[in-house]
Each structure stands twice: as structure tokens, then as C-alpha cells.
C-alpha positions as CSV (number, residue, x, y, z in Angstrom):
1,M,15.4,18.4,-13.8
2,S,17.5,18.9,-10.8
3,T,21.3,18.4,-11.1
4,Q,21.1,15.5,-8.6
5,T,18.4,13.8,-10.7
6,Q,20.1,14.6,-14.0
7,D,23.4,13.2,-12.7
8,A,21.8,10.0,-11.4
9,A,19.4,9.4,-14.3
10,E,19.7,6.7,-16.9
11,S,19.4,8.6,-20.1
12,S,17.2,6.0,-21.7
13,E,14.6,5.9,-19.0
14,V,13.3,9.2,-17.4
15,G,9.7,9.5,-16.3
16,E,7.6,11.9,-14.4
17,L,5.4,12.0,-11.3
18,V,1.8,12.2,-12.5
19,A,-0.3,11.6,-9.3
20,I,0.1,11.9,-5.6
21,W,-2.4,10.4,-3.1
22,I,-2.2,10.6,0.7
23,K,-4.2,8.2,3.0
24,P,-4.6,10.0,6.3
25,V,-6.3,7.0,8.1
26,H,-6.6,3.2,7.6
27,R,-9.4,2.4,5.2
28,G,-9.9,6.1,4.6
29,P,-10.1,7.9,1.3
30,M,-7.1,8.5,-0.8
31,L,-6.7,12.3,-1.1
32,P,-5.1,13.7,-4.2
33,R,-2.3,16.3,-3.8
34,Q,-0.4,18.6,-6.2
35,S,2.7,18.2,-3.9
36,A,3.7,16.4,-0.8
37,Q,6.5,16.3,1.8
38,L,8.7,13.2,2.1
39,T,9.8,12.8,5.7
40,N,10.9,9.9,7.9
41,G,10.9,7.5,4.9
42,G,7.3,8.2,3.9
43,L,4.8,10.9,3.0
44,E,3.9,13.4,5.7
45,G,0.2,12.9,6.7
46,N,0.1,9.4,5.3
47,V,-1.0,6.6,7.7
48,H,1.8,4.3,6.5
49,R,4.7,6.6,7.2
50,R,6.5,4.2,9.5
51,G,5.7,0.7,8.2
52,R,7.6,-1.5,5.7
53,R,5.5,-0.1,2.9
54,R,6.1,3.6,3.7
55,L,5.6,4.5,0.0
56,T,3.7,2.7,-2.7
57,L,4.3,3.6,-6.4
58,L,2.4,2.7,-9.6
59,D,3.5,2.8,-13.2
60,A,0.8,4.5,-15.3
61,D,1.7,2.5,-18.4
62,A,1.5,-0.8,-16.6
63,W,-1.9,0.3,-15.2
64,A,-3.1,1.0,-18.7
65,R,-2.0,-2.5,-19.8
66,A,-4.0,-3.9,-16.9
67,E,-7.0,-1.9,-18.0
68,A,-6.6,-3.2,-21.5
69,D,-6.5,-6.8,-20.3
70,L,-9.6,-6.1,-18.1
71,G,-11.4,-4.4,-21.0
72,Q,-12.4,-1.4,-19.0
73,T,-11.1,1.8,-17.4
74,V,-10.6,1.8,-13.6
75,D,-9.6,4.8,-11.6
76,P,-6.0,4.1,-10.3
77,V,-7.0,5.6,-6.9
78,N,-8.6,2.2,-6.3
79,R,-5.1,0.6,-6.1
80,R,-4.5,2.8,-3.0
81,A,-1.0,3.7,-4.0
82,N,0.7,7.0,-3.0
83,L,2.5,7.9,-6.2
84,M,1.9,7.3,-9.9
85,L,4.8,7.6,-12.4
86,R,4.6,7.7,-16.2
87,G,7.4,6.8,-18.6
88,L,9.4,4.7,-16.1
89,D,9.2,0.9,-15.9
90,L,9.0,-0.4,-12.3
91,E,9.1,-4.1,-13.1
92,G,12.1,-5.8,-11.5
93,S,13.2,-2.6,-9.7
94,R,13.6,-4.1,-6.2
95,G,16.9,-3.0,-4.7
96,R,17.2,0.0,-7.0
97,V,17.2,3.7,-6.0
98,L,14.7,6.0,-7.7
99,C,15.5,9.8,-7.9
100,L,12.2,11.7,-7.7
101,G,12.7,15.5,-8.0
102,T,15.5,16.2,-5.5
103,C,14.7,13.1,-3.3
104,R,15.7,9.4,-3.5
105,I,13.5,6.4,-2.9
106,E,14.7,2.9,-2.3
107,I,12.5,0.3,-3.9
108,L,12.1,-2.6,-1.5
109,G,9.8,-4.9,-3.5
110,E,6.7,-5.6,-5.6
111,T,3.3,-4.7,-4.2
112,R,1.3,-7.8,-5.1
113,P,-2.4,-7.2,-5.8
114,C,-4.9,-8.7,-3.5
115,R,-8.5,-9.9,-3.7
116,L,-9.7,-6.4,-2.7
117,M,-8.9,-5.2,-6.2
118,D,-11.8,-7.2,-7.5
119,D,-14.1,-5.0,-5.4
120,A,-13.1,-2.1,-7.6
121,A,-13.5,-4.1,-10.8
122,P,-14.0,-7.9,-11.2
123,G,-10.8,-9.4,-12.6
124,L,-8.6,-6.4,-11.6
125,E,-6.5,-8.6,-9.2
126,R,-5.6,-11.0,-12.1
127,A,-5.0,-8.1,-14.6
128,L,-2.5,-6.5,-12.1
129,G,-0.6,-9.7,-11.5
130,P,1.9,-9.8,-14.4
131,E,4.8,-7.4,-15.0
132,W,4.6,-5.9,-11.5
133,R,1.5,-4.0,-12.6
134,G,0.3,-3.7,-9.0
135,G,3.3,-1.4,-8.3
136,V,6.2,-1.3,-5.9
137,F,6.8,-0.3,-2.3
138,G,9.8,1.5,-0.8
139,R,11.0,4.2,1.5
140,A,12.3,7.7,1.1
141,L,16.0,8.1,1.7
142,D,15.8,11.9,1.7
143,D,13.4,14.4,3.2
144,G,12.0,17.0,0.8
145,E,9.1,18.2,-1.3
146,I,7.9,16.3,-4.4
147,A,5.3,17.7,-6.8
148,L,3.4,16.7,-9.9
149,G,5.6,16.9,-13.0
150,D,8.8,16.1,-11.1
151,P,11.3,14.0,-13.1
152,A,11.8,10.4,-12.0
153,A,14.8,8.2,-12.9
154,F,16.7,5.3,-11.5
155,V,20.3,5.8,-10.2
156,A,22.6,4.9,-13.1
157,G,24.7,1.8,-13.0
158,Q,22.4,-0.4,-10.8
159,A,21.5,-3.8,-12.0
160,R,17.8,-4.8,-12.0
161,L,16.8,-7.6,-9.7
162,R,14.1,-10.2,-10.6
163,G,11.6,-11.5,-8.2
164,S,9.2,-10.1,-5.7
165,V,8.8,-9.6,-2.0
166,R,5.5,-10.7,-0.4
167,D,4.6,-9.6,3.1
């Protein structure tokens, strides 16, 4: 764990980056990566680098709860998010800053699931609805490289906000 991440981490909640996907074009495939470059608020090579949702993040444990409710396994690539974390609860994280490796990400809101989730698996939209299971969106505050296995932790001392942002 980097000194920056270690200093900022809440000792009770430290997770890790377990998946990275880049979407080079709209409606295109999600390409898995071992590492990626954060730049200009988003992921280099990703189509959504400049929009409001520059980065989208999933919680692997929340995804597993959605699968349990659904009664089947669904590849998380179907959610079309950029990053998947394990061991860090994203629910209610709007307004918080996440340290990922040596970089910081500002969480801007909840990514609400849409009807397209049911194309991947009937009922997936509803299963992703509670507890922010559909993930969050945000923007990178720092440029730098992230890689699978990087530690992830929220900046200490920030209060959690409840609610979601729809756009």
C-alpha cells in the first residue's frame, strides 16, 4: 500500500482493485486490462473520459448479492463498468474521495441500473436496484497508473452521504 493510500485509508475498510475494463467505443466491447492510466479525470482509451460519468465502479460483494437474489451467475462485464473493487462498500459513497493505488477518485453518485441489464439476465435490473449494487460513477482527481491488486480505501474522516444522483 502506498504511503498516500495508507495515510488516507480508514483502517476498518480497505479493499482492492480486482477488475479493469476499457470501452474504446460506444456500444463496443469491454476490454479487460491488467493496468490502466488515469488521465483527464477518466481512463485513457475509454470512450467516456470526458463526460459526467468518466469512471464507473462496481463492488464485487454487492454484485454477488445481486447474483444471489437473481439465482444465477452473471459476468460483471455485462454491467459495463470500468473498475471492480472487492472489500469496500460503495453504498452511500457520493461525495467521498476514494484512494486507489496512488490516485484519488471523487465519487459523484450512484449508477442506477437500467432496463438493458435485463438483456444480460432477466431480472438483473431489479436485483441491482438496492444497496447501490449497480455501482457508482466519478472522476479521477489525479493522473497515474492503476493496476489489479491495488489497494482501495476512502479518505479518512469523510461522512457518508445518503441518496443517489440520476442523470
